[in-house]
C-alpha positions as CSV (number, residue, x, y, z in Angstrom):
1,M,8.8,29.3,10.3
2,S,9.3,29.2,6.6
3,E,6.8,27.9,4.1
4,A,9.1,24.9,3.4
5,E,9.3,24.1,7.1
6,E,5.5,24.3,7.4
7,L,5.1,21.9,4.5
8,L,7.5,19.5,6.1
9,K,5.1,19.2,9.0
10,A,2.4,18.0,6.6
11,T,1.9,14.3,5.9
12,A,2.3,12.9,2.4
13,E,0.6,9.7,1.6
14,W,1.6,6.5,-0.1
15,D,1.2,6.2,-3.9
16,L,-1.0,3.6,-5.4
17,P,1.3,2.3,-8.1
18,P,3.3,-0.8,-7.1
19,E,6.7,0.8,-7.3
20,R,6.0,2.6,-4.0
21,H,7.3,2.2,-0.5
22,R,10.3,-0.1,-1.0
23,H,13.2,2.2,-0.1
24,F,13.6,2.1,3.6
25,K,17.2,2.4,4.4
26,D,18.6,5.8,5.3
27,V,20.4,6.6,2.1
28,L,17.5,5.7,-0.1
29,M,15.1,7.5,2.2
30,Q,17.1,10.7,2.0
31,Q,17.2,10.5,-1.8
32,I,13.4,10.1,-2.0
33,D,12.9,12.9,0.6
34,Q,14.9,15.2,-1.6
35,D,13.1,14.2,-4.7
36,R,9.7,14.7,-3.0
37,N,10.7,18.2,-1.7
38,Q,11.8,19.3,-5.2
39,D,8.6,17.9,-6.8
40,L,6.2,19.4,-4.4
41,N,7.9,22.8,-4.4
42,Q,7.6,22.8,-8.2
43,N,3.9,22.2,-7.9
44,L,2.9,24.4,-5.0
45,N,1.7,27.2,-7.3
46,Q,-0.3,24.9,-9.7
47,D,-4.0,25.4,-9.4
48,R,-4.7,21.7,-10.0
49,G,-3.0,20.6,-6.8
50,P,0.3,18.8,-6.0
51,S,1.9,16.4,-8.4
52,V,2.5,13.0,-6.7
53,R,5.3,11.0,-8.4
54,P,5.0,7.2,-8.0
55,S,8.6,6.9,-6.9
56,A,7.9,4.4,-4.1
57,R,5.7,1.4,-4.0
58,R,2.6,1.1,-2.0
59,R,-0.2,-0.4,-2.7
60,L,-2.5,-1.4,-0.2
61,T,-0.4,-3.7,1.8
62,R,2.1,-1.2,2.9
63,P,0.1,1.8,4.1
64,A,1.3,5.3,4.8
65,V,4.7,5.0,6.5
66,L,6.1,8.3,5.5
67,V,8.4,11.1,6.3
68,P,6.5,14.3,5.4
69,L,6.7,14.9,1.7
70,A,8.4,11.5,1.1
71,S,6.0,8.8,0.4
72,A,8.4,5.9,0.8
73,A,10.5,7.2,3.6
74,L,11.0,5.4,6.9
75,A,10.8,7.8,9.8
76,G,12.3,5.7,12.5
77,A,10.2,3.7,15.0
78,L,9.0,3.6,18.6
79,L,10.2,0.7,20.8
80,V,6.6,-0.2,21.3
81,T,3.5,-0.8,19.1
82,L,1.1,2.1,18.7
83,P,-2.4,0.7,18.8
84,V,-4.9,1.7,16.1
85,D,-7.4,3.0,18.7
86,G,-4.9,5.5,20.1
87,R,-4.7,4.1,23.6
88,A,-1.5,3.9,25.5
89,P,1.2,1.9,23.7
90,A,2.0,-1.6,24.7
91,A,4.7,-4.1,23.8
92,R,3.8,-6.2,20.9
93,A,4.0,-10.0,21.2
94,T,5.3,-12.2,18.4
95,P,2.4,-13.2,16.2
96,S,0.8,-16.5,16.9
97,A,0.7,-18.0,13.5
98,T,1.7,-21.1,11.5
99,A,2.7,-21.6,7.9
100,A,0.1,-24.4,7.6
101,G,-2.7,-22.0,8.8
102,A,-1.6,-19.4,6.2
103,L,-1.7,-22.0,3.4
104,V,-5.3,-23.1,4.3
105,T,-6.5,-19.5,4.8
106,L,-5.0,-18.2,1.5
107,N,-6.5,-21.1,-0.4
108,R,-9.9,-20.3,1.2
109,I,-9.4,-16.6,0.2
110,A,-8.6,-17.7,-3.3
111,T,-11.7,-19.8,-3.5
112,A,-13.8,-16.9,-2.3
113,A,-12.2,-14.6,-4.9
114,M,-12.8,-17.1,-7.7
115,A,-16.5,-17.1,-6.8
116,S,-16.8,-13.3,-6.8
117,D,-18.6,-11.3,-9.5
118,T,-16.6,-10.3,-12.6
119,I,-16.2,-6.5,-13.0
120,R,-15.1,-5.4,-16.4
121,V,-13.1,-2.2,-16.8
122,R,-12.7,-0.4,-20.1
123,D,-9.4,1.3,-21.1
124,D,-11.0,4.7,-20.9
125,Q,-12.3,4.2,-17.3
126,F,-10.7,4.6,-13.8
127,V,-10.6,2.3,-10.8
128,Y,-11.7,4.2,-7.8
129,V,-10.5,3.2,-4.3
130,R,-11.4,5.0,-1.1
131,T,-9.4,4.1,2.0
132,L,-9.1,5.2,5.6
133,E,-5.5,5.8,6.6
134,R,-3.3,6.4,9.6
135,S,0.3,7.2,8.7
136,N,3.5,8.3,10.3
137,T,3.7,12.0,11.0
138,G,7.0,11.8,12.9
139,S,10.2,13.5,11.8
140,F,12.8,11.9,9.5
141,S,15.1,10.8,12.3
142,G,12.5,10.7,15.2
143,P,10.1,8.1,16.5
144,V,7.0,6.9,14.6
145,R,4.0,8.9,15.4
146,L,0.7,7.8,13.9
147,G,-1.4,10.7,12.8
148,A,-5.1,11.2,12.7
149,L,-7.4,8.9,10.8
150,H,-8.0,10.5,7.4
151,T,-9.5,9.6,4.0
152,E,-7.7,9.0,0.7
153,E,-9.4,8.7,-2.7
154,R,-7.6,7.4,-5.8
155,W,-8.5,7.2,-9.4
156,T,-6.2,4.8,-11.2
157,S,-6.1,5.3,-15.0
158,Q,-6.7,2.2,-17.2
159,D,-5.2,3.8,-20.3
160,P,-2.7,1.3,-21.7
161,G,-0.3,4.1,-22.4
162,P,2.5,4.6,-22.0
163,V,1.2,7.4,-19.8
164,R,2.8,10.1,-17.5
165,V,-0.3,10.5,-15.4
166,T,-1.1,7.1,-13.9
167,G,-3.9,8.3,-11.7
168,W,-5.3,11.0,-9.4
169,L,-5.3,11.5,-5.7
170,R,-7.5,13.5,-3.2
171,S,-7.0,13.4,0.6
172,S,-9.2,14.8,3.3
173,G,-8.9,15.0,7.1
174,K,-6.6,16.5,9.7
175,D,-3.3,14.8,8.6
176,A,-4.0,14.8,4.9
177,I,-1.7,16.7,2.6
178,M,-3.4,19.6,0.9
179,P,-6.9,18.3,1.9
180,G,-9.6,18.4,-0.7
181,R,-7.4,19.1,-3.7
182,L,-7.4,16.7,-6.6
183,G,-3.9,16.2,-8.0
184,P,-2.3,14.0,-10.6
185,I,0.0,11.1,-9.9
186,E,2.7,11.7,-12.4
187,T,5.9,10.1,-13.6
188,T,8.9,11.8,-15.2
189,D,8.9,9.4,-18.1
190,P,5.9,7.7,-19.8
191,V,5.0,4.4,-18.1
192,P,3.7,1.4,-20.0
193,V,1.3,-1.1,-18.5
194,G,2.9,-3.4,-16.0
195,V,3.7,-3.5,-12.3
196,F,4.2,0.2,-12.3
197,H,1.0,0.8,-14.2
198,P,-1.3,-2.2,-13.4
199,T,-4.4,-1.9,-15.5
200,Y,-7.3,-4.3,-15.6
201,R,-6.3,-5.5,-19.1
202,W,-2.7,-6.1,-18.0
203,L,-3.7,-7.9,-14.8
204,A,-6.1,-10.1,-16.9
205,S,-3.2,-11.1,-19.1
206,L,-1.2,-12.6,-16.3
207,P,-1.0,-16.3,-15.8
208,T,-3.7,-17.9,-13.7
209,D,-1.6,-20.9,-12.8
210,P,-0.1,-20.1,-9.4
211,D,3.3,-21.5,-10.3
212,A,3.6,-19.6,-13.5
213,L,2.4,-16.4,-11.9
214,L,4.9,-16.8,-9.1
215,A,7.7,-17.2,-11.6
216,R,6.5,-14.0,-13.3
217,L,6.4,-12.1,-10.1
218,Y,9.9,-13.2,-9.1
219,K,11.1,-11.7,-12.4
220,E,9.2,-8.5,-11.8
221,A,10.1,-7.9,-8.2
222,R,13.0,-5.6,-7.4
223,P,14.3,-6.3,-3.9
224,V,16.3,-3.5,-2.2
225,E,19.4,-4.0,-0.2
226,G,18.7,-6.3,2.8
227,E,15.4,-7.6,1.4
228,S,14.9,-11.1,0.3
229,R,13.3,-11.8,-3.1
230,D,10.4,-13.6,-1.3
231,Q,9.7,-10.5,0.7
232,A,9.8,-8.3,-2.4
233,V,7.3,-10.7,-4.1
234,F,5.0,-10.7,-1.1
235,S,5.0,-6.9,-1.1
236,L,4.4,-6.7,-4.8
237,I,1.4,-9.1,-4.5
238,G,0.0,-6.8,-1.7
239,D,0.5,-3.8,-4.0
240,L,-1.5,-5.4,-6.8
241,I,-4.4,-6.9,-4.9
242,G,-5.0,-3.8,-2.8
243,G,-5.4,-1.1,-5.4
244,A,-6.8,-2.8,-8.5
245,V,-9.8,-4.5,-10.0
246,M,-9.0,-7.8,-11.8
247,P,-10.9,-10.9,-13.1
248,P,-11.7,-13.4,-10.3
249,A,-9.3,-16.1,-11.7
250,N,-6.4,-13.6,-11.5
251,A,-7.2,-12.6,-8.0
252,A,-7.4,-16.2,-7.0
253,A,-4.0,-16.9,-8.6
254,F,-2.4,-14.1,-6.6
255,Y,-3.5,-15.6,-3.3
256,R,-2.5,-19.1,-4.3
257,A,0.9,-17.8,-5.4
258,A,1.3,-16.1,-2.0
259,A,0.6,-19.4,-0.3
260,K,3.7,-20.8,-1.9
261,L,6.1,-18.2,-0.5
262,P,8.3,-19.6,2.3
263,G,7.7,-17.8,5.6
264,V,4.1,-16.8,5.0
265,R,2.1,-16.9,8.2
266,E,-1.4,-16.4,9.5
267,I,-2.2,-14.1,12.4
268,P,-5.6,-15.0,14.0
269,D,-6.6,-11.5,14.9
270,A,-5.7,-8.1,13.3
271,V,-7.5,-4.8,13.2
272,D,-7.6,-2.4,10.2
273,A,-7.8,1.4,10.3
274,A,-11.6,1.3,10.5
275,G,-11.4,-0.9,13.6
276,R,-12.6,-4.0,11.9
277,H,-11.2,-7.3,13.1
278,G,-10.1,-10.0,10.8
279,I,-7.5,-12.7,9.9
280,A,-4.1,-11.4,8.7
281,I,-1.5,-12.9,6.4
282,T,2.1,-11.8,6.8
283,L,5.5,-12.9,5.8
284,D,8.3,-12.7,8.3
285,D,11.7,-11.7,6.9
286,T,14.0,-11.2,9.9
287,G,16.7,-9.7,7.7
288,F,14.6,-6.7,6.7
289,A,13.3,-3.8,8.7
290,T,9.6,-4.0,7.6
291,R,6.7,-6.4,7.9
292,D,3.3,-6.2,6.2
293,E,0.0,-7.6,7.1
294,W,-3.0,-8.2,4.8
295,I,-6.2,-8.3,6.7
296,F,-9.3,-10.2,5.6
297,D,-12.8,-10.5,6.8
298,R,-13.3,-13.8,8.7
299,E,-16.6,-14.6,7.1
300,T,-16.5,-13.2,3.6
301,L,-12.7,-13.4,3.3
302,A,-12.8,-10.0,1.5
303,L,-9.7,-7.8,1.8
304,L,-10.3,-5.3,4.6
305,G,-7.1,-3.4,4.8
306,S,-3.5,-3.7,6.0
307,R,-1.0,-2.9,8.7
308,F,2.7,-2.1,8.4
309,Y,5.4,-2.6,11.1
310,I,9.0,-1.6,11.2
311,T,12.0,-2.6,13.3
312,D,15.6,-1.5,12.9
313,P,18.2,-3.1,15.2
314,D,20.8,-0.7,13.7
315,R,19.0,2.1,15.5
316,G,18.4,0.1,18.6
317,I,14.7,-0.6,17.6
318,T,14.3,-4.2,18.6
319,T,10.5,-4.3,19.1
320,E,8.2,-3.8,16.2
321,A,6.4,-0.5,15.9
322,L,3.1,0.0,14.0
323,A,4.0,2.6,11.4
324,G,0.8,2.6,9.3
325,T,-2.6,1.2,8.9
326,S,-5.3,1.3,6.2
327,A,-8.8,0.2,5.5
328,V,-10.5,-0.3,2.1
329,M,-13.9,1.3,2.3
330,K,-15.0,1.4,-1.3
331,T,-13.9,0.1,-4.7
332,A,-15.6,0.9,-7.9
333,V,-15.2,1.6,-11.6
334,V,-15.9,5.2,-12.8
335,D,-15.7,7.1,-16.1
336,K,-13.5,10.0,-15.1
337,E,-11.1,11.2,-12.5
338,G,-12.8,13.0,-9.6
339,E,-16.0,11.0,-10.0
340,V,-17.3,9.6,-6.8
341,P,-19.4,6.4,-7.1
342,A,-22.7,6.3,-5.3
343,R,-22.3,2.7,-4.4
344,A,-19.2,0.5,-4.2
345,A,-18.6,-2.1,-6.9
346,A,-18.3,-5.6,-5.7
347,R,-14.7,-6.7,-5.1
């Protein structure tokens, strides 16, 4: 087996910047896959580790749902849900949820966020996030196969830029790509602050009025073919709340803005990658092939993690398949890339 074929058996992970994970149709996936292969091959011989281009949105809400080496690629899906605990798959029922319940829960989450401690971040610092991940290790055209639980650490630069290196990534565990190696998250062209480079200072500049914020997000969101603008905004919010530190008033505004999206629903019980149960918020968009869940602690209402499902009637996949899951284990502010905080900063 060639070196390239061996690499294609590895699992790439999702990128933290919010332009990740939106390209899910076959043509777009193929393009991203080709770009990833080229980028990684160009960096295999670099001592500093692989360069990870933020060519596809993630954030937290949409965890690793990846074709190997393509961190926004959709690798097909099983006809059944794959449970997080690895037990035998079972058919997934339609979530029991109501829009009214989601509205109440999101406003409770916003109130809790507003009461949280303020963490200030300087422009020369990094936001550190450590997550547990299970991601798709299946082939491009084959079924979804959730890989082993592994760890990702990300250091997001707060430099207002424009910058080419928006952060740093290190993975560890069985299905991590190049485990233990700290590599830059790079872009081809310099990126200014914004949805593609969300710094603390930029997030703090956003409107705290939910209606004004929602209007801003509708302008920023970039739906792909087949995706509603509401779904694109929901995913963008998930990207931003999952991988950043921001003032409490801004965090509260994001949740209140999400509550205004049509189709937002509450799921009474959901499990993150660490096995923690909580309340989930989702948005159903039957015209698109993906669905995200944000999972919150029932008592503290803190963000625990996320789950990501896919379905594709064009491929005969009519039952949702769990294609990725994550859990936020630590969030902190550090002074340099690679620095691991001794204790988590309050969210």
